[in-house]
C-alpha positions in Angstrom: 115.2 131.7 84.9 115.9 131.4 88.3 119.1 131.9 89.3 117.0 129.0 88.5 117.2 129.3 84.8 120.6 131.0 84.7 122.3 129.2 87.5 121.1 125.8 86.5 122.2 126.4 82.9 125.6 127.6 84.2 126.1 124.5 86.4 125.1 122.2 83.5 127.6 123.8 81.2 130.2 123.8 84.0 129.7 120.0 84.5 130.0 119.4 80.8 133.2 121.4 80.6 135.0 119.6 83.4 138.7 118.7 83.2 141.3 117.8 85.8 143.8 120.2 84.3 143.8 123.8 85.5 145.9 126.7 84.3 147.5 128.7 87.2 146.2 132.2 87.7 148.4 135.3 87.1 148.1 139.0 87.9 145.2 138.6 90.3 145.4 142.2 91.3 144.0 143.2 87.9 141.0 140.9 88.0 137.6 142.4 87.4 134.7 142.0 89.8 131.1 141.4 88.7 128.1 141.4 91.0 124.6 139.9 90.5 121.8 140.2 93.0 118.5 138.6 92.1 115.1 138.8 93.7 112.9 136.0 92.4 109.2 135.2 92.7 107.6 132.1 91.1 103.9 131.2 90.9 102.7 128.0 89.3 99.1 128.3 87.9 96.7 125.8 89.5 99.1 125.0 92.3 97.8 124.9 95.8 101.1 125.9 97.4 102.1 129.5 97.9 104.4 131.3 95.5 108.1 130.6 95.9 110.3 133.6 96.7 114.1 133.7 96.9 117.0 136.1 96.8 120.5 135.4 95.6 123.8 137.3 95.5 127.0 136.5 93.7 130.2 138.5 93.5 132.8 137.0 91.2 136.4 137.9 90.5 137.0 137.3 86.8 140.4 136.2 85.6 142.7 138.8 84.2 142.9 137.1 80.9 140.0 135.2 79.2 136.5 135.4 77.9 134.4 137.2 80.5 131.2 136.2 78.8 132.1 132.5 79.0 133.0 132.7 82.7 129.8 134.5 83.6 127.8 132.0 81.7 129.5 129.1 83.5 128.9 130.9 86.8 125.2 131.3 86.2 125.5 135.1 85.8 124.6 135.5 82.2 122.7 138.8 81.4 119.1 138.9 80.2 118.8 138.7 76.4 120.0 142.0 75.2 117.7 142.3 72.2 113.9 142.1 72.1 112.1 139.7 69.7 115.0 137.4 69.9 115.3 133.7 71.0 118.1 131.5 72.1 118.4 127.8 72.7 120.4 127.4 75.9 123.5 125.2 75.5 124.1 122.5 78.1 127.6 122.0 76.7 129.4 125.3 76.5 132.1 123.7 74.4 134.7 125.2 76.7 137.4 123.1 78.3 138.1 124.2 81.9 141.8 123.5 81.2 141.8 126.8 79.4 140.4 128.8 82.3 142.2 130.5 85.1 140.7 129.9 88.6 137.6 132.0 89.4 136.7 133.1 92.9 133.3 134.0 94.3 133.9 136.7 96.9 132.7 137.1 100.4 131.2 140.5 101.1 130.2 140.3 104.7 126.6 140.3 105.8 123.9 140.9 103.2 120.4 142.0 103.9 117.4 142.7 101.7 115.1 145.4 103.1 111.5 146.1 102.0 108.6 147.7 103.8 107.4 144.2 104.6 110.5 142.8 106.3 114.2 142.4 106.4 115.6 139.3 104.8 119.2 138.0 105.6 121.1 136.2 103.0 123.3 133.2 104.1 126.6 132.4 102.6 127.1 128.9 101.0 130.1 127.3 99.3 129.7 127.5 95.6 128.3 124.2 94.3 130.9 123.1 91.8 132.4 119.9 90.4 135.8 121.5 89.6 138.6 123.4 91.3 138.3 126.2 88.8 135.4 127.8 90.7 135.6 128.4 94.5 134.3 130.7 97.1 130.9 131.6 98.5 127.5 132.6 97.1 124.6 134.0 99.1 120.9 133.1 99.2 117.8 133.6 101.4 117.4 130.9 104.0 114.1 129.5 102.7 111.7 129.7 99.7 109.0 131.8 101.4 110.9 135.0 102.1 108.7 138.1 102.2 109.9 139.6 98.8 106.8 141.2 97.3 106.4 142.8 93.8 105.7 146.5 93.2 107.6 147.8 96.3 110.9 149.5 97.1 114.0 147.4 97.9 117.2 148.2 99.5 120.1 145.7 99.5 123.0 146.2 101.8 126.3 144.4 102.2 128.8 145.2 105.0 131.8 144.7 102.6 134.8 142.4 102.6 137.0 144.3 105.1 138.2 141.8 107.7 137.4 138.8 105.5 140.7 136.9 105.2 141.9 136.4 101.6 139.0 138.2 99.9 139.4 141.0 97.4 138.4 144.4 98.7 134.7 145.4 98.3 133.5 148.4 100.2 130.2 148.4 102.1 127.4 148.9 99.6 123.7 149.8 99.4 121.6 149.3 96.3 118.1 150.7 96.1 115.4 150.1 93.4 111.7 149.4 93.0 110.5 146.0 92.0 108.1 145.8 89.0 104.5 144.7 89.5 103.6 141.0 89.1 102.5 139.8 85.7 98.8 139.9 85.0 96.6 139.0 82.1 99.0 136.5 80.6 97.3 134.6 77.7 98.5 132.2 75.0 96.6 132.4 71.7 93.9 134.5 73.5 93.4 131.8 76.2 94.3 132.8 79.8 97.4 131.0 81.0 95.6 129.3 83.9 93.4 127.6 81.4 96.1 126.5 79.0 97.0 122.8 79.0 98.1 122.3 75.4 100.1 124.5 73.0 100.4 123.9 69.3 104.0 123.4 68.2 103.0 123.7 64.5 101.8 127.3 64.6 103.4 130.5 66.0 102.9 130.9 69.8 101.2 134.3 70.4 101.4 135.6 73.9 99.8 138.7 75.5 100.0 140.3 79.0 99.0 143.5 80.8 101.6 146.0 79.7 104.4 146.9 82.1 107.0 149.7 82.4 109.3 150.7 79.5 112.7 149.2 79.8 111.5 146.0 81.5 111.5 142.7 79.7 109.1 139.8 79.4 111.1 136.6 79.0 109.4 133.4 77.9 111.0 130.1 78.6 109.9 126.7 77.2 111.3 123.5 78.6 110.2 119.9 77.8 110.8 116.7 79.7 113.0 115.6 76.8 115.5 118.3 77.6 114.6 120.8 74.8 114.5 124.4 75.9 114.0 127.8 74.3 114.2 131.4 75.8 112.7 134.5 74.1 112.6 138.1 75.1 110.0 140.9 74.4 109.5 144.5 75.4 107.2 144.6 78.5 105.5 147.8 77.5 104.3 146.3 74.2 102.1 143.7 75.8 102.5 141.0 73.2 105.1 138.7 71.6 105.2 135.8 69.1 107.5 132.8 68.9 107.9 131.3 65.4 106.6 127.8 65.0 109.9 126.6 63.6 111.5 127.1 67.0 108.9 125.1 68.9 109.4 121.5 69.9 106.7 118.9 70.7 106.6 117.3 74.2 105.3 117.6 77.7 106.9 120.4 79.6 106.6 123.8 81.2 105.9 127.3 79.9 107.3 130.1 82.0 106.6 133.8 81.6 108.9 136.2 83.5 108.8 139.9 84.1 112.4 141.0 84.4 113.8 144.4 85.6 117.5 144.9 85.5 119.1 147.8 87.5 122.8 148.5 87.1 124.8 149.7 90.1 128.4 150.8 91.0 130.4 150.4 94.2 134.0 150.5 95.3 135.6 147.3 94.3 132.9 146.3 91.8 133.4 146.9 88.1 129.9 145.9 87.0 126.9 145.3 89.3 123.3 144.3 88.5 120.2 144.1 90.7 117.7 141.9 88.9 114.1 141.3 89.7 112.5 138.2 88.1 108.8 137.6 88.7 107.6 134.4 87.0 104.3 132.7 86.4 104.4 129.2 85.0 102.2 126.4 83.8 102.6 122.7 82.9 101.7 122.3 79.3 101.8 119.8 76.5 103.4 121.1 73.3 101.8 119.3 70.4 
Protein backbone atom coordinates (compact mmCIF):
# COMPACT_ATOMS: atom_id res chain seq x y z
CA UNK A 1 0.00 0.00 0.00
CA UNK A 2 2.78 1.89 -0.58
CA UNK A 3 2.43 4.70 -2.43
CA UNK A 4 3.48 1.24 -3.14
CA UNK A 5 0.10 -0.27 -3.07
CA UNK A 6 -1.77 2.82 -4.22
CA UNK A 7 0.75 4.26 -6.66
CA UNK A 8 1.55 0.91 -8.27
CA UNK A 9 -2.15 0.23 -8.76
CA UNK A 10 -2.59 3.70 -10.22
CA UNK A 11 0.25 3.28 -12.70
CA UNK A 12 -1.04 -0.13 -13.76
CA UNK A 13 -4.50 1.30 -14.40
CA UNK A 14 -2.96 4.25 -16.17
CA UNK A 15 -0.98 2.02 -18.49
CA UNK A 16 -4.07 -0.07 -19.26
CA UNK A 17 -6.05 3.08 -20.09
CA UNK A 18 -3.51 4.52 -22.53
CA UNK A 19 -4.63 6.27 -25.69
CA UNK A 20 -2.98 8.63 -28.17
CA UNK A 21 -6.00 10.94 -28.21
CA UNK A 22 -6.25 13.65 -25.54
CA UNK A 23 -9.08 16.10 -24.95
CA UNK A 24 -7.82 19.71 -24.59
CA UNK A 25 -8.22 21.29 -21.16
CA UNK A 26 -10.61 24.14 -20.46
CA UNK A 27 -11.17 26.62 -17.63
CA UNK A 28 -7.96 25.68 -15.80
CA UNK A 29 -8.46 28.46 -13.28
CA UNK A 30 -11.33 26.51 -11.72
CA UNK A 31 -9.35 23.29 -11.31
CA UNK A 32 -9.30 21.68 -7.86
CA UNK A 33 -6.06 20.83 -6.08
CA UNK A 34 -5.63 17.69 -3.99
CA UNK A 35 -2.57 16.89 -1.89
CA UNK A 36 -1.36 13.56 -0.49
CA UNK A 37 1.71 13.25 1.73
CA UNK A 38 2.61 9.72 2.85
CA UNK A 39 5.05 8.43 5.45
CA UNK A 40 5.74 4.72 4.93
CA UNK A 41 7.55 2.09 6.96
CA UNK A 42 7.82 -1.52 5.76
CA UNK A 43 9.19 -4.51 7.68
CA UNK A 44 9.44 -8.01 6.21
CA UNK A 45 9.32 -10.77 8.84
CA UNK A 46 12.35 -13.00 8.76
CA UNK A 47 14.34 -10.56 6.61
CA UNK A 48 17.88 -9.69 7.60
CA UNK A 49 17.71 -6.23 6.01
CA UNK A 50 16.51 -3.21 7.95
CA UNK A 51 13.00 -1.89 7.51
CA UNK A 52 12.35 0.29 4.46
CA UNK A 53 11.21 3.84 5.16
CA UNK A 54 10.09 6.39 2.59
CA UNK A 55 8.13 9.62 2.28
CA UNK A 56 6.17 10.82 -0.75
CA UNK A 57 4.25 13.98 -1.62
CA UNK A 58 1.94 14.63 -4.55
CA UNK A 59 -0.06 17.78 -5.32
CA UNK A 60 -2.39 17.30 -8.26
CA UNK A 61 -4.55 19.81 -10.10
CA UNK A 62 -7.73 18.00 -11.10
CA UNK A 63 -9.53 18.87 -14.33
CA UNK A 64 -12.47 21.24 -14.06
CA UNK A 65 -14.79 18.65 -15.53
CA UNK A 66 -14.57 14.91 -14.99
CA UNK A 67 -14.61 12.18 -12.40
CA UNK A 68 -12.30 13.16 -9.53
CA UNK A 69 -12.35 9.63 -8.11
CA UNK A 70 -11.12 8.14 -11.39
CA UNK A 71 -8.33 10.69 -11.79
CA UNK A 72 -7.11 10.24 -8.20
CA UNK A 73 -7.14 6.48 -8.68
CA UNK A 74 -5.06 6.73 -11.87
CA UNK A 75 -2.69 9.13 -10.08
CA UNK A 76 -2.10 6.67 -7.23
CA UNK A 77 -3.90 8.95 -4.74
CA UNK A 78 -6.91 6.82 -3.88
CA UNK A 79 -8.16 7.15 -0.29
CA UNK A 80 -7.99 4.35 2.24
CA UNK A 81 -11.08 2.13 2.25
CA UNK A 82 -13.79 4.29 3.75
CA UNK A 83 -15.76 1.53 5.48
CA UNK A 84 -14.49 -1.06 7.93
CA UNK A 85 -15.03 -4.82 7.48
CA UNK A 86 -15.02 -4.31 3.73
CA UNK A 87 -12.80 -5.69 0.98
CA UNK A 88 -12.02 -4.70 -2.59
CA UNK A 89 -10.27 -6.43 -5.47
CA UNK A 90 -7.99 -3.74 -6.97
CA UNK A 91 -8.54 -3.31 -10.70
CA UNK A 92 -5.56 -3.32 -13.02
CA UNK A 93 -7.73 -2.06 -15.87
CA UNK A 94 -9.78 0.93 -14.76
CA UNK A 95 -11.95 0.67 -17.87
CA UNK A 96 -11.34 4.38 -18.51
CA UNK A 97 -10.08 5.66 -21.84
CA UNK A 98 -7.58 8.47 -21.43
CA UNK A 99 -9.13 10.04 -24.52
CA UNK A 100 -12.00 11.10 -22.25
CA UNK A 101 -9.74 12.87 -19.70
CA UNK A 102 -8.47 16.42 -19.62
CA UNK A 103 -4.73 16.88 -18.92
CA UNK A 104 -3.79 16.50 -15.27
CA UNK A 105 -0.83 18.34 -13.71
CA UNK A 106 1.25 17.39 -10.67
CA UNK A 107 2.26 20.70 -9.13
CA UNK A 108 5.59 21.88 -7.84
CA UNK A 109 5.40 23.31 -4.32
CA UNK A 110 8.99 24.37 -3.74
CA UNK A 111 11.15 22.62 -1.16
CA UNK A 112 9.55 19.98 1.08
CA UNK A 113 11.01 18.80 4.38
CA UNK A 114 9.79 16.21 6.89
CA UNK A 115 10.86 17.01 10.44
CA UNK A 116 10.87 14.65 13.44
CA UNK A 117 12.79 14.64 16.70
CA UNK A 118 15.21 12.22 15.03
CA UNK A 119 16.12 14.16 11.89
CA UNK A 120 15.06 16.37 9.01
CA UNK A 121 14.37 14.60 5.71
CA UNK A 122 14.33 16.50 2.40
CA UNK A 123 12.05 15.29 -0.38
CA UNK A 124 13.40 15.50 -3.93
CA UNK A 125 11.24 16.37 -6.95
CA UNK A 126 10.97 13.85 -9.80
CA UNK A 127 9.12 13.88 -13.09
CA UNK A 128 5.90 11.88 -12.75
CA UNK A 129 6.49 8.39 -14.22
CA UNK A 130 3.86 8.19 -16.93
CA UNK A 131 3.25 6.58 -20.30
CA UNK A 132 0.87 9.25 -21.57
CA UNK A 133 0.73 13.00 -22.08
CA UNK A 134 -2.42 13.25 -19.95
CA UNK A 135 -0.36 13.33 -16.72
CA UNK A 136 2.60 15.67 -16.31
CA UNK A 137 4.52 17.53 -13.63
CA UNK A 138 6.52 16.53 -10.57
CA UNK A 139 6.11 14.32 -7.53
CA UNK A 140 8.32 14.29 -4.43
CA UNK A 141 10.02 11.45 -2.55
CA UNK A 142 12.73 10.89 0.04
CA UNK A 143 16.14 10.32 -1.49
CA UNK A 144 16.61 6.76 -0.24
CA UNK A 145 14.72 3.92 1.44
CA UNK A 146 16.36 4.25 4.84
CA UNK A 147 15.21 7.72 5.87
CA UNK A 148 14.82 8.20 9.64
CA UNK A 149 11.02 8.15 9.76
CA UNK A 150 10.08 6.42 13.03
CA UNK A 151 6.69 5.37 14.39
CA UNK A 152 5.04 6.86 17.46
CA UNK A 153 6.54 10.32 17.15
CA UNK A 154 5.52 13.84 16.14
CA UNK A 155 5.94 14.91 12.51
CA UNK A 156 5.98 18.31 10.85
CA UNK A 157 5.89 18.56 7.05
CA UNK A 158 6.75 21.90 5.48
CA UNK A 159 6.62 23.13 1.89
CA UNK A 160 7.91 26.53 0.79
CA UNK A 161 5.06 26.95 -1.71
CA UNK A 162 4.80 27.51 -5.42
CA UNK A 163 5.59 31.25 -5.51
CA UNK A 164 8.31 31.80 -8.09
CA UNK A 165 7.76 28.43 -9.80
CA UNK A 166 7.07 29.26 -13.42
CA UNK A 167 3.77 27.93 -14.76
CA UNK A 168 2.63 26.35 -11.48
CA UNK A 169 -0.71 27.01 -9.82
CA UNK A 170 -0.52 29.01 -6.60
CA UNK A 171 0.00 27.04 -3.40
CA UNK A 172 0.96 28.99 -0.30
CA UNK A 173 3.74 27.85 2.05
CA UNK A 174 2.30 25.18 4.30
CA UNK A 175 3.08 23.28 7.47
CA UNK A 176 1.25 20.10 8.50
CA UNK A 177 1.79 18.57 11.93
CA UNK A 178 0.58 15.22 13.26
CA UNK A 179 1.71 12.29 15.38
CA UNK A 180 2.51 8.95 13.77
CA UNK A 181 0.88 5.81 15.16
CA UNK A 182 2.91 3.14 16.90
CA UNK A 183 4.21 0.20 14.89
CA UNK A 184 2.05 -2.91 14.64
CA UNK A 185 2.67 -5.54 17.31
CA UNK A 186 1.23 -8.93 18.12
CA UNK A 187 0.02 -9.66 14.58
CA UNK A 188 -1.25 -13.23 14.28
CA UNK A 189 -3.10 -15.29 11.69
CA UNK A 190 -5.38 -17.97 13.11
CA UNK A 191 -3.65 -17.55 16.47
CA UNK A 192 -0.18 -18.10 14.96
CA UNK A 193 2.30 -15.19 15.17
CA UNK A 194 2.89 -13.71 11.72
CA UNK A 195 6.63 -14.38 11.94
CA UNK A 196 5.82 -18.11 12.14
CA UNK A 197 3.24 -18.17 9.34
CA UNK A 198 4.34 -19.79 6.06
CA UNK A 199 1.00 -21.20 4.88
CA UNK A 200 -2.54 -19.82 5.03
CA UNK A 201 -5.65 -21.82 4.22
CA UNK A 202 -7.64 -20.39 1.33
CA UNK A 203 -10.59 -22.66 2.11
CA UNK A 204 -11.49 -21.24 5.54
CA UNK A 205 -11.93 -17.65 6.77
CA UNK A 206 -8.66 -15.87 7.57
CA UNK A 207 -8.80 -14.57 11.14
CA UNK A 208 -6.27 -11.92 12.12
CA UNK A 209 -5.50 -10.33 15.48
CA UNK A 210 -3.14 -7.55 16.59
CA UNK A 211 -2.38 -5.38 19.61
CA UNK A 212 -5.11 -2.73 19.53
CA UNK A 213 -4.29 0.76 18.30
CA UNK A 214 -5.99 4.13 18.51
CA UNK A 215 -9.61 4.84 17.58
CA UNK A 216 -9.95 6.23 14.07
CA UNK A 217 -6.92 4.38 12.71
CA UNK A 218 -7.28 1.50 10.26
CA UNK A 219 -5.64 -1.88 9.89
CA UNK A 220 -5.52 -2.68 6.18
CA UNK A 221 -4.71 -6.22 5.06
CA UNK A 222 -3.40 -6.79 1.53
CA UNK A 223 -3.08 -10.22 -0.10
CA UNK A 224 -1.14 -10.58 -3.33
CA UNK A 225 -0.21 -13.76 -5.21
CA UNK A 226 2.45 -14.31 -7.84
CA UNK A 227 -0.40 -15.08 -10.24
CA UNK A 228 -1.53 -11.47 -10.06
CA UNK A 229 -4.50 -11.95 -7.72
CA UNK A 230 -4.95 -9.29 -5.04
CA UNK A 231 -7.34 -8.36 -2.26
CA UNK A 232 -7.44 -5.40 0.15
CA UNK A 233 -9.55 -5.36 3.34
CA UNK A 234 -9.92 -2.77 6.13
CA UNK A 235 -10.73 -3.14 9.82
CA UNK A 236 -10.95 -0.76 12.82
CA UNK A 237 -7.56 -0.67 14.56
CA UNK A 238 -8.97 -0.34 18.08
CA UNK A 239 -10.93 -3.59 17.76
CA UNK A 240 -7.83 -5.75 17.47
CA UNK A 241 -9.21 -8.38 15.12
CA UNK A 242 -10.66 -8.91 11.66
CA UNK A 243 -11.78 -11.78 9.46
CA UNK A 244 -11.63 -12.25 5.69
CA UNK A 245 -14.28 -14.60 4.21
CA UNK A 246 -12.87 -17.71 2.55
CA UNK A 247 -14.84 -17.03 -0.65
CA UNK A 248 -12.57 -14.02 -1.25
CA UNK A 249 -9.31 -15.94 -0.82
CA UNK A 250 -7.33 -17.30 -3.76
CA UNK A 251 -4.72 -20.07 -3.67
CA UNK A 252 -1.12 -19.43 -4.69
CA UNK A 253 2.25 -18.28 -3.43
CA UNK A 254 2.37 -14.64 -2.48
CA UNK A 255 2.59 -11.99 0.18
CA UNK A 256 0.45 -11.08 3.18
CA UNK A 257 0.81 -7.47 4.28
CA UNK A 258 -0.75 -5.89 7.37
CA UNK A 259 -0.76 -2.08 7.53
CA UNK A 260 -1.55 0.32 10.33
CA UNK A 261 -2.85 3.45 8.60
CA UNK A 262 -3.53 6.88 10.09
CA UNK A 263 -5.06 9.57 7.88
CA UNK A 264 -4.98 13.25 8.88
CA UNK A 265 -6.81 15.84 6.77
CA UNK A 266 -5.33 19.32 6.37
CA UNK A 267 -6.12 22.61 4.68
CA UNK A 268 -3.89 25.23 3.11
CA UNK A 269 -4.22 28.16 0.72
CA UNK A 270 -4.40 26.80 -2.80
CA UNK A 271 -5.28 23.25 -1.67
CA UNK A 272 -8.90 22.11 -1.73
CA UNK A 273 -8.30 18.75 -0.01
CA UNK A 274 -5.12 17.61 1.75
CA UNK A 275 -4.18 14.38 3.51
CA UNK A 276 -1.15 13.36 5.55
CA UNK A 277 -1.13 9.55 5.64
CA UNK A 278 1.00 7.28 7.83
CA UNK A 279 1.34 3.71 6.61
CA UNK A 280 3.30 1.28 8.81
CA UNK A 281 3.44 -2.21 7.34
CA UNK A 282 4.59 -5.65 8.39
CA UNK A 283 4.62 -8.34 5.70
CA UNK A 284 5.38 -12.02 5.21
CA UNK A 285 5.85 -14.35 2.25
CA UNK A 286 3.15 -17.02 2.49
CA UNK A 287 1.58 -19.83 0.49
CA UNK A 288 -2.19 -19.54 0.25
CA UNK A 289 -3.47 -23.14 -0.03
